[in-house]
Each structure stands twice: as C-alpha cells, then as structure tokens.
C-alpha positions in Angstrom: 0.0 0.0 0.0 1.3 3.4 -0.9 2.5 5.2 2.3 0.9 8.5 1.3 -2.6 6.9 1.8 -2.0 6.4 5.5 -3.7 9.0 7.7 -0.4 10.2 9.2 1.1 10.7 5.7 -1.9 12.6 4.5 -1.9 14.9 7.5 1.8 15.6 7.0 1.3 16.4 3.3 -1.7 18.6 4.2 0.2 20.6 6.8 3.1 21.1 4.4 0.9 22.3 1.6 -1.1 24.7 3.9 2.1 26.1 5.4 3.6 26.6 2.0 0.4 28.5 1.0 0.8 30.7 4.1 4.4 31.5 3.2 3.5 32.4 -0.4 0.6 34.6 0.6 2.8 36.4 3.1 4.8 37.8 0.2 1.8 39.8 -1.1 2.4 42.8 1.2 6.2 42.6 0.6 5.7 43.0 -3.2 3.1 45.8 -2.8 5.5 47.7 -0.4 8.4 47.3 -2.8 6.4 48.6 -5.8 5.1 51.5 -3.7 8.4 52.5 -2.3 10.8 51.9 -5.2 8.4 52.8 -8.1 6.2 55.4 -6.2 3.2 53.6 -7.7 -0.2 55.0 -6.6 -2.0 52.5 -4.4 -5.2 52.2 -6.5 -3.3 52.0 -9.8 -1.3 49.1 -8.3 -4.5 47.4 -7.0 -6.0 47.7 -10.5 -3.2 45.9 -12.2 -2.9 43.3 -9.5 -6.5 42.3 -9.9 -6.3 42.6 -13.6 -3.4 40.2 -13.9 -5.2 37.7 -11.6 -8.2 37.8 -13.9 -6.3 37.5 -17.1 -4.1 34.7 -15.9 -7.0 32.7 -14.6 -9.0 33.3 -17.7 -6.2 31.9 -19.9 -5.8 28.9 -17.5 -9.5 28.0 -17.4 -10.1 28.6 -21.1 -7.4 26.1 -21.9 -8.1 23.5 -19.2 -11.7 23.9 -18.0 -13.7 26.0 -20.5 -17.0 24.8 -19.0 -16.1 26.7 -15.8 -16.3 30.0 -17.7 -20.1 29.7 -18.1 -22.3 31.1 -15.4 -26.0 31.5 -14.9 -27.4 34.9 -15.5 -28.8 35.2 -11.9 -25.2 34.9 -10.5 -23.9 37.8 -12.5 -25.4 40.4 -10.2 -24.0 38.5 -7.2 -20.5 38.5 -8.8 -20.9 42.2 -9.6 -21.5 43.0 -5.9 -18.8 40.6 -4.8 -16.4 42.3 -7.1 -17.2 45.8 -5.7 -16.5 44.5 -2.2 -13.2 43.0 -3.4 -12.3 46.3 -5.1 -12.9 48.3 -1.9 -11.0 45.8 0.1 -8.0 45.7 -2.2 -8.0 49.5 -2.4 -7.9 49.8 1.4 -5.4 46.9 1.8 -2.9 48.3 -0.8 -3.2 51.8 0.7 -2.7 50.4 4.2 0.5 48.6 3.1 1.8 51.9 1.6 1.0 53.9 4.8 1.7 51.3 7.5 4.3 49.0 6.0 4.0 45.3 5.1 4.1 43.9 8.6 1.8 46.2 10.4 -0.8 46.3 7.6 -0.9 42.5 7.5 -1.4 42.2 11.3 -4.2 44.9 11.2 -6.0 43.0 8.4 -6.4 40.1 10.7 -8.7 42.2 12.9 -11.2 40.9 10.4 -11.8 38.0 12.9 -13.4 40.4 15.3 -15.4 42.2 12.6 -16.6 38.9 11.1 -17.9 37.8 14.5 -19.7 41.0 15.0 -21.2 41.2 11.5 -22.1 37.6 11.6 -24.1 38.2 14.8 -25.7 41.4 13.5 -26.5 40.4 9.9 -26.6 36.6 9.9 -28.0 36.1 13.4 -25.0 33.9 14.3 -24.4 33.3 18.0 -21.9 35.5 19.8 -20.8 33.4 22.8 -18.0 34.0 25.2 -15.3 32.6 22.8 -16.2 35.1 20.1 -16.5 37.9 22.6 -13.1 37.2 24.0 -11.6 36.9 20.4 -13.2 40.3 19.6 -11.6 41.9 22.7 -8.2 40.4 22.0 -8.3 41.4 18.4 -9.4 45.0 18.9 -7.0 45.4 21.8 -4.2 44.1 19.6 -5.1 46.6 16.9 -4.8 49.4 19.4 -1.2 48.3 20.4 0.0 47.5 16.8 -1.3 50.9 15.4 -0.1 52.8 18.5 -3.7 54.1 19.0 -3.1 54.3 22.7 -1.1 57.4 22.1 -3.2 60.6 21.5 -0.4 62.1 19.4 -0.6 59.2 16.9 -4.3 60.1 16.2 -3.2 63.6 15.4 -0.3 62.7 13.1 -1.2 59.3 11.7 -5.0 59.1 11.7 -5.2 58.2 8.0 -2.9 55.2 8.4 -4.7 53.9 11.5 -8.1 54.3 10.0 -7.1 52.6 6.7 -5.6 49.7 8.6 -8.7 49.1 10.7 -11.0 49.6 7.7 -9.0 47.0 5.8 -9.9 44.5 8.5 -13.6 45.5 8.3 -13.6 45.2 4.5 -11.9 41.8 4.8 -14.7 40.7 7.1 -17.3 41.7 4.6 -15.4 39.9 1.9 -15.2 36.8 4.1 -19.0 36.9 4.6 -19.5 37.1 0.8 -17.2 34.1 0.6 -19.5 32.2 3.0 -22.5 33.2 0.8 -20.7 31.9 -2.3 -20.0 28.6 -0.7 -23.7 28.3 0.4 -24.7 29.0 -3.3 -22.4 26.1 -4.3 -20.5 28.3 -6.8 -17.3 26.9 -8.3 -14.4 28.4 -6.5 -12.3 29.3 -9.5 -15.3 30.6 -11.5 -16.1 32.8 -8.6 -12.5 34.1 -8.4 -12.4 34.8 -12.1 -15.7 36.8 -12.2 -15.1 38.5 -8.9 -11.6 39.7 -9.8 -12.8 40.7 -13.3 -15.5 43.0 -11.9 -13.1 44.3 -9.2 -10.7 45.3 -12.0 -13.5 47.2 -13.7 -14.4 49.0 -10.5 -10.8 49.9 -9.7 -10.5 51.3 -13.2 -13.6 53.5 -12.6 -12.2 54.5 -9.2 -9.0 55.8 -10.9 -10.6 57.4 -13.9 -13.5 59.1 -12.1 -11.5 60.2 -9.0 -8.7 61.5 -11.2 -6.3 62.1 -8.4 -8.9 63.6 -6.0 -9.0 60.3 -4.1 -5.6 59.4 -2.5 -3.8 56.8 -4.5 -5.6 57.2 -7.7 -4.2 58.2 -11.1 -4.3 61.9 -11.7 -4.8 61.4 -15.4 -5.5 58.3 -17.6 -1.9 58.1 -18.8 -0.8 57.4 -15.2 -2.6 54.0 -15.4 0.6 53.0 -17.2 2.7 54.3 -14.3 5.5 51.9 -14.8 6.1 52.9 -18.4 9.1 50.9 -19.7 10.2 49.7 -16.2 10.0 46.1 -17.3 11.3 44.8 -13.9 8.5 46.6 -12.2 5.9 45.1 -14.6 7.4 41.7 -14.0 7.0 42.2 -10.2 3.5 43.4 -10.7 2.6 40.4 -12.8 4.2 38.2 -10.2 2.1 39.8 -7.5 -1.1 39.0 -9.3 -0.3 35.6 -10.8 1.9 34.4 -7.9 0.8 35.0 -4.3 -2.9 35.2 -5.0 -3.5 32.4 -7.5 -0.7 30.0 -6.4 -1.2 30.7 -2.7 -5.0 30.3 -2.9 -4.6 27.2 -5.1 -2.3 25.5 -2.6 -4.7 26.4 0.2 -7.6 24.7 -1.6 -5.4 21.6 -2.3 -4.6 21.4 1.4 -8.4 21.2 2.1 -8.2 17.7 0.5 -6.0 16.6 3.3 -7.1 18.7 6.3 -10.3 19.9 7.9 -10.9 23.6 6.9 -10.6 24.7 10.5 -7.1 23.3 10.7 -6.1 24.7 7.3 -7.5 28.2 8.3 -5.5 28.0 11.6 -2.3 27.3 9.7 -3.1 30.2 7.4 -3.2 32.5 10.4 0.6 32.3 10.5 0.7 34.6 7.5 1.5 37.8 9.6 4.4 36.0 11.2 6.0 35.2 7.9 5.2 38.6 6.6 6.9 40.2 9.6 10.0 38.0 9.2 10.3 38.7 5.4 9.7 42.4 5.9 12.5 42.5 8.5 14.9 40.8 6.1 13.9 42.4 2.8 12.5 45.8 3.8 14.3 46.3 7.2 10.9 46.8 8.9 10.9 46.2 12.6 8.0 45.8 15.1 8.4 47.3 18.5 7.9 45.2 21.6 4.4 46.7 22.1 3.5 46.0 18.4 4.7 42.4 18.8 2.5 42.1 21.9 -0.4 43.5 19.9 0.3 41.0 17.1 0.2 38.1 19.7 -3.2 39.4 20.9 -4.7 39.5 17.4 -3.3 36.1 16.4 -4.5 34.8 19.8 -8.0 35.9 18.9 -7.7 34.2 15.5 -6.4 30.9 17.0 -9.2 31.0 19.7 -11.9 31.4 17.0 -10.4 28.6 14.9 -10.0 26.2 17.8 -13.6 26.5 19.0 -15.5 27.1 15.7 -17.7 24.3 14.4 -16.6 22.6 11.2 -18.5 24.2 8.3 -20.6 22.1 5.9 -19.6 24.2 2.9 -16.4 25.1 1.2 -13.8 27.3 2.8 -14.0 31.0 2.9 -11.7 33.0 0.6 -8.2 33.6 1.9 -6.4 36.8 2.2 -5.8 38.8 -1.1 
C-alpha cells in the first residue's frame, strides 16, 4: 500500500501544503510595499493591475483547461458584480494600508477581520456571539490598538489616516469573508467565482481611478498614469508576479490542502501569515515591530487561534483567503 494513503502521511502532506500556502501569501504585502516605495506607484493603480493580472491569468488557464467553468448562470452575474465591488474596496484599502503602515503592520491589522466577522455575523446573519467570540473580539481589537499605536493621542493627530485605513481593511476583509460564505452556500465553483469577482473588481478599480482623477488618494491623476511603470520592465514583472503568484498560487495550494485537512485546521495554519510577513519584511525591507507591536500581534493572532479552535466545522467550502 502506498504510504501516502496512510492518515499520518496525508496529514503531513496537508500541513506542508497549507504552510507553503501561508508563506506564499505572506509575500503579497512585501511586493506591494516594494512597488510603492521603489516605483512610487499609486495604491489604487497598483491594485487595478494586480486584480487585472489575476483575472487575465485565470481566464487563460480556465479557457485552456476547464472551458466549462467559464459559463455562469445569469442570476449569478449580479452577485459577482456586488462581490467584485466588495473586493475592489478591500483591495484599495489593503494596498493603501501597506503603503501607509508598512507590510508587517498592515498584515497584522488586516487580521482584525476576525473580530469584525464575528460582530457582523451576529448582526447580519443572526449567528451566536458566545464567550469565545467575545473574547476573540476583545483580544483582536486590543491588539489593533497596540499595533497601530492608537493608545497614544499624538498618533491620532499625526497618523489618523494610516490607523483608519488599517482598521477599515480588517472591516472590509470581514465583509469579503461573509461574501465568501455566501458563495459557498450557493455552491458556486471556487475558480469561476474568483475569475468573475476579480474581473468585476478590475473594472471598479479602473472606474475609481478614472472618475476620481487624483482627487482620491492613491488614484491616477490622469488616464496616462494608469501605465505608471512605463518601460520599467522589472516593475511590470514584479506586478505580474504579485497578481499571478501569491494570489493564485497561494490560494490554489490552500484549496489543495483542504483535500487533506479539515478547513478549521487549514485556516488555523493560514493565520501564521502575519508572522511570515513580519520575518520577510524585516529581512527584505528592514521593517521592525516594537515590543508593544509584537505584543499586539500576539493578541490579534491569539483571537484568530481562539476562534479557529472553537469554531464548528462548516458544511460548505472554505472561505476565501487573504488577497
């Protein structure tokens, strides 16, 4: 009998694949930060191309391997449109947060979505809000205060935009996760959902840039700035890698791991993403977290772990992972 069929071997493979997914996804903020700092690329222009490259790459892959997955029912198009708008807002906030807060801090703050998801699930979906969820909410929000330095009144005066963007990223991620639950309940194909959601998100990000015309922070001041990188081919390569690499490959490996692990275990492993981001950011970008920020990160991740350990195993597919 092939050893890989044994339960222990399957678990080992599942853990390895899920951990690899977490490492790959952790490079997202690093690449965004590099493009923003070294190429001065506006946040929403960067977000547009990132989502666009995801959609184009996936369209080519599905058209050549699974053309049937390109077809959707008309009633689902409106759903994908709304989902794409949510994704566009989330990616706009996420990219801006990385620019303002740095890769490590922005990634940690995005995991405040655990608290927001619990609150929104209780408010909108009538889910229970027991002591475990309440404790996770308290830990997560308390950690956000420490990571963002929000305990210092001076920070609110000098860095209000960065703090607000980081926390709103977590809120937007929570809404995105709830949409993911809805997609799973609808039994929509994962890759079809990603394709149409990212396609609509690309359209909305284009509109954000063209209509705001520089009046909204991070947008292109004029249409020509949509091609900000010009002939900087290394920059274009990194931008394509950002879209076709961490998002598609990381998400794909995560889905593969679900064939070996319960989704609650895979999600728990994925919560190590901020740790890997902080390590890579320290090595590549020389970003350092203070002792207080490390303590806040532990609180946020503690809330995530608490939720994952006590949550019930869902009957549907997994939620979307971080993008």
